[in-house]
VOPAGU-2260 file (C-alpha; in pm, 1 decimal, decimal comma):
REM VOPAGU-2260
SITE   aa  ch    i         X         Y         Z
SITE  MET   A    0       0,0       0,0       0,0
SITE  SER   A    1     145,0     334,6     -98,0
SITE  PHE   A    2     105,2     634,7     131,8
SITE  VAL   A    3    -194,2     779,1     -53,5
SITE  ALA   A    4    -518,3     900,1     104,7
SITE  THR   A    5    -829,8     713,8      -5,3
SITE  ALA   A    6   -1201,3     749,2      60,2
SITE  TYR   A    7   -1360,9     537,7     331,2
SITE  PRO   A    8   -1578,4     330,7     341,0
SITE  GLN   A    9   -1460,6     117,8      52,7
SITE  PRO   A   10   -1460,7    -250,5     -44,7
SITE  PHE   A   11   -1174,6    -448,4     113,0
SITE  PRO   A   12   -1152,6    -761,7    -103,9
SITE  ALA   A   13    -781,8    -822,3     -36,0
SITE  GLU   A   14    -520,6    -752,1     227,6
SITE  PRO   A   15    -343,2    -414,9     172,4
SITE  GLN   A   16       3,1    -470,6      32,3
SITE  ARG   A   17     307,3    -269,3     140,2
SITE  GLY   A   18     643,2    -272,6     -27,6
SITE  PRO   A   19     977,4    -344,9     143,4
SITE  ILE   A   20    1056,6      25,5     178,8
SITE  ASP   A   21     725,5      97,0     354,3
SITE  ARG   A   22     777,7    -199,9     588,5
SITE  ALA   A   23    1133,8     -89,6     666,5
SITE  LEU   A   24    1015,4     264,7     743,6
SITE  SER   A   25     755,1     131,1     989,2
SITE  ALA   A   26    1016,0     -85,8    1162,1
SITE  TRP   A   27    1255,8     208,9    1188,1
SITE  GLU   A   28     981,1     431,8    1327,6
SITE  THR   A   29     898,1     163,8    1586,4
SITE  ARG   A   30    1258,1     161,3    1710,5
SITE  ARG   A   31    1276,3     540,5    1717,4
SITE  VAL   A   32     955,7     585,4    1920,4
SITE  ARG   A   33    1040,2     295,7    2152,3
SITE  ARG   A   34    1376,0     453,2    2242,4
SITE  ARG   A   35    1212,6     790,0    2309,1
SITE  ARG   A   36     934,0     642,8    2521,2
SITE  ALA   A   37    1179,2     432,0    2721,7
SITE  ARG   A   38    1322,4     756,1    2858,0
SITE  GLU   A   39     975,0     871,1    2961,7
SITE  GLN   A   40     858,0     571,6    3165,8
SITE  ALA   A   41     612,2     653,5    3442,0
SITE  GLU   A   42     435,1     457,7    3712,1
SITE  ALA   A   43      61,2     403,5    3725,4
SITE  PRO   A   44     -28,9     296,2    4081,6
SITE  LEU   A   45    -334,8      70,9    4088,6
SITE  SER   A   46    -515,9    -122,5    4360,3
SITE  LEU   A   47    -795,4    -378,0    4349,9
SITE  ALA   A   48   -1123,2    -271,1    4508,0
SITE  GLY   A   49   -1210,1    -420,9    4843,3
SITE  GLY   A   50    -854,9    -534,7    4912,6
SITE  ARG   A   51    -896,6    -833,9    4684,1
SITE  SER   A   52    -608,5   -1031,6    4536,9
SITE  LEU   A   53    -531,1   -1057,2    4168,4
SITE  ARG   A   54    -719,6   -1339,7    3995,8
SITE  PRO   A   55    -503,2   -1476,1    3714,1
SITE  LEU   A   56    -663,9   -1537,7    3376,9
SITE  ALA   A   57    -705,1   -1901,2    3278,1
SITE  ALA   A   58    -586,3   -2013,5    2936,2
SITE  GLU   A   59    -942,0   -2015,5    2803,6
SITE  ASP   A   60   -1030,8   -1671,1    2943,9
SITE  LEU   A   61   -1073,8   -1364,8    2725,1
SITE  GLY   A   62   -1000,1   -1045,4    2915,1
SITE  LEU   A   63   -1127,4    -697,0    2836,6
SITE  VAL   A   64    -937,4    -393,7    2968,7
SITE  THR   A   65   -1117,9     -62,1    3004,8
SITE  PHE   A   66   -1169,3     236,6    3232,5
SITE  THR   A   67   -1473,6     440,8    3314,6
SITE  HIS   A   68   -1574,0     773,3    3465,6
SITE  ASN   A   69   -1938,8     844,1    3552,7
SITE  ASP   A   70   -2061,4     606,3    3283,4
SITE  ALA   A   71   -2315,1     410,6    3488,8
SITE  LYS   A   72   -2571,5     437,1    3209,6
SITE  PHE   A   73   -2354,4     219,5    2983,5
SITE  LEU   A   74   -2270,2     -57,1    3231,2
SITE  ARG   A   75   -2566,6    -287,1    3173,3
SITE  SER   A   76   -2546,7    -280,3    2794,2
SITE  PHE   A   77   -2165,7    -281,5    2784,2
SITE  LEU   A   78   -2134,0    -593,9    2999,6
SITE  ALA   A   79   -2418,3    -770,5    2818,2
SITE  HIS   A   80   -2273,1    -695,8    2475,2
SITE  TYR   A   81   -1923,2    -819,2    2548,3
SITE  ARG   A   82   -2041,5   -1123,7    2742,3
SITE  ARG   A   83   -2241,0   -1215,2    2432,5
SITE  LEU   A   84   -1923,4   -1184,7    2223,0
SITE  GLY   A   85   -1731,3   -1416,0    2455,6
SITE  VAL   A   86   -1554,0   -1195,7    2712,9
SITE  THR   A   87   -1508,3   -1383,1    3041,3
SITE  ARG   A   88   -1329,5   -1118,9    3252,0
SITE  PHE   A   89   -1369,8    -740,7    3266,5
SITE  ILE   A   90   -1060,4    -559,5    3399,6
SITE  VAL   A   91   -1182,8    -209,2    3481,8
SITE  VAL   A   92   -1024,9     104,5    3626,4
SITE  ASP   A   93   -1283,8     333,8    3782,3
SITE  ASP   A   94   -1159,4     689,3    3736,9
SITE  GLN   A   95   -1309,7     832,6    4057,3
SITE  SER   A   96   -1673,1     810,3    3944,2
SITE  ARG   A   97   -1947,8     971,5    4151,4
SITE  ASP   A   98   -2256,9     821,0    3988,1
SITE  GLY   A   99   -2255,8     471,7    4140,8
SITE  THR   A  100   -2037,8     317,3    3869,7
SITE  ALA   A  101   -1788,4     163,1    4111,8
SITE  GLU   A  102   -2057,8      17,7    4337,7
SITE  ARG   A  103   -2236,3    -146,8    4044,6
SITE  LEU   A  104   -1917,0    -291,1    3899,5
SITE  ALA   A  105   -1805,6    -427,2    4236,8
SITE  ALA   A  106   -2118,9    -644,7    4245,4
SITE  GLU   A  107   -2033,8    -823,8    3917,9
SITE  ALA   A  108   -1857,9   -1157,9    3960,0
SITE  ASP   A  109   -1668,7   -1135,7    3629,6
SITE  VAL   A  110   -1538,6    -781,4    3693,3
SITE  ASP   A  111   -1201,4    -702,4    3848,3
SITE  LEU   A  112   -1241,0    -343,9    3970,0
SITE  TRP   A  113    -928,4    -130,0    4006,2
SITE  SER   A  114    -875,9     222,1    4134,9
SITE  SER   A  115    -591,5     469,8    4108,5
SITE  PRO   A  116    -489,6     795,2    4279,5
SITE  LEU   A  117    -411,0     925,5    3930,7
SITE  ARG   A  118    -677,8    1078,3    3711,2
SITE  TYR   A  119    -721,6     993,5    3344,5
SITE  LYS   A  120    -505,9    1281,6    3221,0
SITE  ASP   A  121    -221,0    1203,6    3461,7
SITE  ALA   A  122    -228,2     839,7    3349,6
SITE  ARG   A  123    -152,6     972,8    2998,8
SITE  ARG   A  124    -516,6     951,3    2900,0
SITE  GLY   A  125    -539,6     599,6    3039,1
SITE  LYS   A  126    -242,5     458,9    2848,1
SITE  LEU   A  127     -42,0     386,2    3163,9
SITE  TRP   A  128    -337,1     202,7    3319,5
SITE  ARG   A  129    -382,1     -17,8    3015,5
SITE  GLU   A  130     -16,0    -110,9    2994,0
SITE  ALA   A  131      12,1    -179,1    3368,8
SITE  LEU   A  132    -291,2    -407,3    3367,8
SITE  LEU   A  133    -185,4    -597,6    3056,5
SITE  SER   A  134     148,8    -658,6    3223,1
SITE  LEU   A  135     -16,5    -775,8    3545,8
SITE  TYR   A  136    -255,0   -1017,6    3377,5
SITE  GLY   A  137       9,4   -1159,7    3149,9
SITE  THR   A  138     163,1   -1128,6    2805,9
SITE  GLY   A  139     141,2   -1376,2    2521,8
SITE  ARG   A  140    -237,8   -1371,0    2490,4
SITE  TRP   A  141    -525,5   -1188,0    2320,9
SITE  TYR   A  142    -709,6    -901,0    2489,8
SITE  LEU   A  143    -981,1    -653,4    2413,0
SITE  SER   A  144    -884,1    -293,8    2488,3
SITE  VAL   A  145   -1177,6     -52,1    2454,8
SITE  ASP   A  146   -1335,5     251,8    2619,2
SITE  SER   A  147   -1654,5     223,9    2822,5
SITE  ASP   A  148   -1865,1     386,0    2548,6
SITE  GLU   A  149   -1729,3     167,4    2266,6
SITE  TYR   A  150   -1905,1    -147,8    2143,3
SITE  LEU   A  151   -1707,5    -366,9    1905,9
SITE  VAL   A  152   -1897,5    -528,9    1620,2
SITE  TYR   A  153   -1779,2    -724,2    1318,9
SITE  ASP   A  154   -1944,9    -920,3    1041,6
SITE  ARG   A  155   -2174,6   -1189,2    1189,1
SITE  CYS   A  156   -2037,1   -1120,9    1537,1
SITE  PHE   A  157   -2354,9   -1248,9    1704,5
SITE  GLU   A  158   -2320,4   -1580,6    1521,8
SITE  ARG   A  159   -1943,9   -1622,1    1557,4
SITE  PRO   A  160   -1812,6   -1485,4    1887,8
SITE  LEU   A  161   -1463,2   -1356,4    1949,6
SITE  PRO   A  162   -1286,2   -1690,9    2005,6
SITE  ALA   A  163   -1377,6   -1787,1    1647,5
SITE  LEU   A  164   -1247,2   -1455,9    1514,1
SITE  ILE   A  165    -926,4   -1487,6    1714,8
SITE  ALA   A  166    -871,5   -1835,7    1573,4
SITE  THR   A  167    -904,9   -1690,8    1223,2
SITE  LEU   A  168    -655,8   -1413,3    1299,0
SITE  ASP   A  169    -413,9   -1662,5    1453,5
SITE  ALA   A  170    -433,4   -1882,6    1145,5
SITE  ALA   A  171    -346,0   -1582,4     929,7
SITE  GLY   A  172     -50,7   -1483,9    1148,0
SITE  GLN   A  173    -223,5   -1156,0    1233,1
SITE  LYS   A  174    -154,4   -1000,3    1574,4
SITE  ARG   A  175    -419,3    -728,4    1598,2
SITE  MET   A  176    -741,9    -614,6    1439,6
SITE  MET   A  177    -818,3    -266,7    1313,9
SITE  ALA   A  178   -1168,7    -144,4    1402,0
SITE  PRO   A  179   -1230,4     228,6    1348,3
SITE  MET   A  180   -1459,1     427,5    1576,1
SITE  LEU   A  181   -1794,7     504,8    1417,2
SITE  ASP   A  182   -1978,0     784,3    1599,4
SITE  LEU   A  183   -2349,2     709,7    1628,9
SITE  TYR   A  184   -2611,5     974,1    1704,5
SITE  PRO   A  185   -2992,8    1002,4    1725,3
SITE  ARG   A  186   -3169,3    1093,1    1403,4
SITE  GLY   A  187   -3324,3    1412,5    1533,2
SITE  PRO   A  188   -3271,8    1679,2    1801,9
SITE  LEU   A  189   -3055,7    1525,4    2074,6
SITE  SER   A  190   -3274,6    1654,4    2357,3
SITE  LEU   A  191   -3549,5    1414,7    2245,9
SITE  TYR   A  192   -3334,5    1102,6    2283,6
SITE  PRO   A  193   -3234,4    1009,0    2638,6
SITE  PHE   A  194   -3042,4     691,1    2715,0
SITE  GLN   A  195   -3062,8     581,1    3077,3
SITE  GLY   A  196   -2932,4     223,2    3055,7
SITE  ALA   A  197   -3194,6     106,2    3305,1
SITE  ASP   A  198   -3321,1    -186,2    3096,2
SITE  ASP   A  199   -3202,3    -411,0    2812,8
SITE  THR   A  200   -3212,1    -130,6    2553,5
SITE  MET   A  201   -2882,2    -109,2    2366,7
SITE  PRO   A  202   -2743,5     238,8    2289,9
SITE  TRP   A  203   -2770,5     184,3    1912,7
SITE  GLU   A  204   -3146,0     138,1    1955,6
SITE  VAL   A  205   -3161,6     506,1    2059,5
SITE  ALA   A  206   -2868,8     656,2    1868,1
SITE  ASP   A  207   -2890,1     466,9    1539,5
SITE  GLY   A  208   -2766,0     728,7    1292,2
SITE  TYR   A  209   -2415,6     754,4    1150,3
SITE  ASP   A  210   -2231,6     937,0     873,0
SITE  GLY   A  211   -2221,9     723,2     561,7
SITE  ASP   A  212   -1954,1     927,3     385,8
SITE  GLY   A  213   -1693,3    1198,8     436,0
SITE  TYR   A  214   -1407,2     987,8     576,8
SITE  LEU   A  215   -1044,1     980,3     463,4
SITE  LEU   A  216    -807,2     687,3     518,8
SITE  GLN   A  217    -439,1     790,2     514,9
SITE  PRO   A  218    -164,5     529,6     565,1
SITE  ASN   A  219     159,0     660,5     715,9
SITE  ARG   A  220     464,8     502,4     876,0
SITE  ARG   A  221     279,3     414,0    1196,8
SITE  PHE   A  222     -75,9     306,5    1114,4
SITE  LEU   A  223    -379,9     363,3     894,0
SITE  SER   A  224    -499,1     704,9    1006,4
SITE  LEU   A  225    -871,9     769,9     962,5
SITE  ARG   A  226   -1043,7    1108,1     994,6
SITE  GLY   A  227   -1396,6    1232,9     936,0
SITE  GLY   A  228   -1739,6    1162,5    1079,4
SITE  PRO   A  229   -1992,6    1385,4    1255,0
SITE  ARG   A  230   -1748,3    1551,0    1493,7
SITE  GLN   A  231   -1542,3    1676,0    1201,4
SITE  ARG   A  232   -1849,1    1766,8     996,8
SITE  MET   A  233   -2024,8    1953,8    1278,7
SITE  PHE   A  234   -1735,7    2097,6    1479,6
SITE  SER   A  235   -1435,0    2091,1    1243,6
SITE  THR   A  236   -1240,9    1874,5    1489,7
SITE  GLU   A  237    -969,2    1633,1    1380,7
SITE  ALA   A  238   -1039,7    1332,4    1601,1
SITE  GLU   A  239    -843,8    1018,5    1511,8
SITE  LEU   A  240   -1087,1     733,1    1446,7
SITE  ALA   A  241    -850,0     440,7    1384,9
SITE  LYS   A  242    -817,1     194,0    1673,0
SITE  TYR   A  243    -696,1    -161,0    1738,8
SITE  PRO   A  244    -933,0    -294,5    2007,8
SITE  LEU   A  245    -847,1    -664,2    1967,6
SITE  LEU   A  246    -479,1    -739,4    1994,3
SITE  TYR   A  247    -230,9   -1008,2    2085,1
SITE  TRP   A  248     -23,8    -857,3    2364,6
SITE  ASP   A  249     335,9    -972,3    2395,7
SITE  GLU   A  250     662,0    -828,5    2526,0
SITE  SER   A  251     716,2    -623,9    2209,4
SITE  CYS   A  252     391,3    -430,9    2252,1
SITE  SER   A  253     316,3     -92,3    2403,6
SITE  PHE   A  254      77,9     191,3    2331,3
SITE  GLY   A  255     371,0     419,4    2253,5
SITE  VAL   A  256     218,1     747,9    2147,6
SITE  SER   A  257    -147,2     646,0    2196,1
SITE  VAL   A  258    -398,4     361,9    2164,5
SITE  HIS   A  259    -450,8     475,4    1804,9
SITE  GLN   A  260     -99,7     368,7    1703,0
SITE  PRO   A  261      27,1      82,6    1919,9
SITE  LEU   A  262     379,3     -52,5    1893,8
SITE  PRO   A  263     516,5    -228,4    1699,5
SITE  PHE   A  264     384,5     -18,8    1411,8
SITE  THR   A  265     449,9    -300,1    1164,2
SITE  ARG   A  266     136,2    -480,3    1290,4
SITE  ASN   A  267     -98,3    -189,5    1220,6
SITE  PHE   A  268    -148,0    -224,7     845,1
SITE  THR   A  269    -452,3    -447,7     806,0
SITE  ALA   A  270    -783,6    -361,4     646,0
SITE  PRO   A  271   -1066,7    -282,1     893,2
SITE  GLN   A  272   -1218,1    -607,1    1017,7
SITE  GLY   A  273   -1455,4    -456,0    1272,5
SITE  VAL   A  274   -1609,8    -128,3    1385,5
SITE  LEU   A  275   -1628,6      32,4    1729,4
SITE  LEU   A  276   -1974,5     177,6    1771,9
SITE  HIS   A  277   -1901,1     495,1    1970,1
SITE  PHE   A  278   -2164,6     680,6    2172,7
SITE  LYS   A  279   -2115,2    1039,8    2287,7
SITE  PHE   A  280   -2442,2    1208,9    2200,0
SITE  PHE   A  281   -2770,8    1161,9    2382,8
SITE  ALA   A  282   -3009,8    1401,2    2556,1
SITE  ASP   A  283   -2756,8    1457,1    2837,2
SITE  TYR   A  284   -2482,8    1565,4    2594,8
SITE  ARG   A  285   -2471,7    1921,4    2726,9
SITE  HIS   A  286   -2430,5    1814,7    3089,5
SITE  LYS   A  287   -2163,3    1559,9    2995,1
SITE  THR   A  288   -1981,2    1812,9    2778,9
SITE  GLU   A  289   -1983,9    2080,2    3050,7
SITE  ALA   A  290   -1843,0    1824,7    3296,5
SITE  ALA   A  291   -1564,7    1729,6    3053,5
SITE  VAL   A  292   -1469,1    2095,0    3009,5
SITE  ALA   A  293   -1471,2    2159,3    3384,1
SITE  GLU   A  294   -1251,2    1858,1    3463,5
SITE  GLU   A  295   -1004,7    1917,6    3175,7
SITE  GLN   A  296    -905,2    1550,9    3163,5
SITE  HIS   A  297    -916,6    1517,1    2787,1
SITE  PHE   A  298    -668,3    1607,2    2515,5
SITE  ASN   A  299    -556,2    1969,2    2485,7
SITE  GLY   A  300    -757,6    2089,3    2783,9
SITE  ALA   A  301   -1078,8    1930,2    2648,1
SITE  GLN   A  302   -1068,8    2162,2    2347,1
SITE  VAL   A  303   -1305,1    1944,0    2143,2
SITE  TYR   A  304   -1566,0    1967,7    2418,5
SITE  ARG   A  305   -1522,2    2344,9    2435,2
SITE  THR   A  306   -1591,7    2361,3    2063,1
SITE  ILE   A  307   -1911,8    2164,3    2112,8
SITE  LEU   A  308   -2028,9    2401,2    2386,0
SITE  ASP   A  309   -1960,2    2698,2    2160,1
SITE  ARG   A  310   -2182,0    2544,1    1891,5
SITE  VAL   A  311   -2456,6    2474,8    2146,6
SITE  ALA   A  312   -2441,3    2837,8    2260,9
SITE  ASP   A  313   -2492,0    2947,9    1899,6
SITE  GLN   A  314   -2759,2    2698,6    1793,8
SITE  GLY   A  315   -2922,5    2558,0    2105,5
SITE  ASP   A  316   -3020,2    2193,8    2058,6
SITE  LEU   A  317   -2806,8    1986,2    1820,5
SITE  ASP   A  318   -2924,2    1765,5    1534,5
SITE  PHE   A  319   -2653,8    1563,3    1357,7
SITE  THR   A  320   -2865,1    1431,5    1071,3
SITE  TYR   A  321   -2780,6    1528,8     712,3
SITE  SER   A  322   -2836,6    1388,5     363,4
SITE  GLY   A  323   -2567,6    1121,9     413,4
SITE  THR   A  324   -2699,5     989,9     745,8
SITE  ARG   A  325   -2755,6     614,7     748,4
SITE  ARG   A  326   -2940,6     400,9    1000,8
SITE  PHE   A  327   -2755,1     125,3    1185,6
SITE  THR   A  328   -2950,0    -196,5    1233,7
SITE  ARG   A  329   -2702,8    -486,5    1198,5
SITE  PRO   A  330   -2322,8    -522,0    1176,9
SITE  GLU   A  331   -2357,2    -706,4     846,3
SITE  GLU   A  332   -2483,5    -386,2     684,5
SITE  LEU   A  333   -2158,9    -208,0     777,6
SITE  ALA   A  334   -1962,4    -489,1     615,3
SITE  ARG   A  335   -2163,3    -471,0     294,2
SITE  ALA   A  336   -2122,9     -91,5     287,2
SITE  GLY   A  337   -1741,4    -124,3     303,7
SITE  PHE   A  338   -1680,6      -3,7     659,3
SITE  MET   A  339   -1518,6    -338,9     739,9
SITE  ARG   A  340   -1449,3    -674,1     583,0
SITE  GLU   A  341   -1708,4    -941,8     544,8
SITE  TRP   A  342   -1628,9   -1262,7     731,5
SITE  ALA   A  343   -1564,3   -1458,1     411,6
SITE  GLU   A  344   -1293,8   -1205,9     322,3
SITE  GLN   A  345   -1082,8   -1253,7     634,1
SITE  PRO   A  346    -711,6   -1293,7     548,2
SITE  LYS   A  347    -573,3   -1638,2     479,3
SITE  ARG   A  348    -205,4   -1549,8     453,1
SITE  GLY   A  349      56,9   -1420,6     692,0
SITE  PRO   A  350     106,6   -1063,5     818,8
SITE  LEU   A  351     246,6    -787,3     603,1
């Protein structure tokens, strides 16, 4: 694959090919960033809730690492979704929530609840927590690494859970899966669409709209960068959408610069095989945005959230729908539309 920007979504009938020069540049960039980050190592103190001891993962376990802050409304659907996909252990850092999140998680038998004196920003936007926990629970195995408002889907995921997908990736010699974030939003004024998470309603049953066009996929030396979506269209923000939520974690891995471009970079050049359904916008968006601005835990002093508040001040209620809005109903539709590969197109050869 040459370093040329292309439109997304697009059909992905074959694995992207990169020449020897491109592969050598990615390997060199991996070494350069690894040396720089080695000089910037920091500690991320963590402790298990209730004074519990660490429960090792069994060979057949599939662990999910995440962190959460005042996201109680997502807990029921988040746990149900990933249990359905085959997750057996949730490894969660509660970032000093005040909405009952920690108490609800502590009552779940398959949740290991951790706390830290650091806040999200001081833990390098959660990167230090993720790396510390992956080290504690053990290298040489597959993990899910997602945020608490991200729901991974892939083609026929409710028929073939994650162990089947992992077996396919293993057979292909692939060590991680690219799954871009897809921002979903209600199809109408946000104030009319609350999501409380009090029953079995999934967030995509309330916020079922998404941008069907306007994305740009740009390979570089580190990963397949993806920009676009409603946040760019509405607020002119440049949020990075590419992520690698399912990855084989071994001693060569780290999150280096960010979760969007994990090390080693040479593993990051695979066509999208899943999508992270990402939920930021419901009726409580203004309250959540004001809280994010006040706490300043996000990138660049929560500048993106400040931009959103400025737009709200100008327009009042927000409505994300436009002529290119599509309705999400099933993951298979995203595969057919070119947002990710169809299951039959999964790679059958080794890594790039």
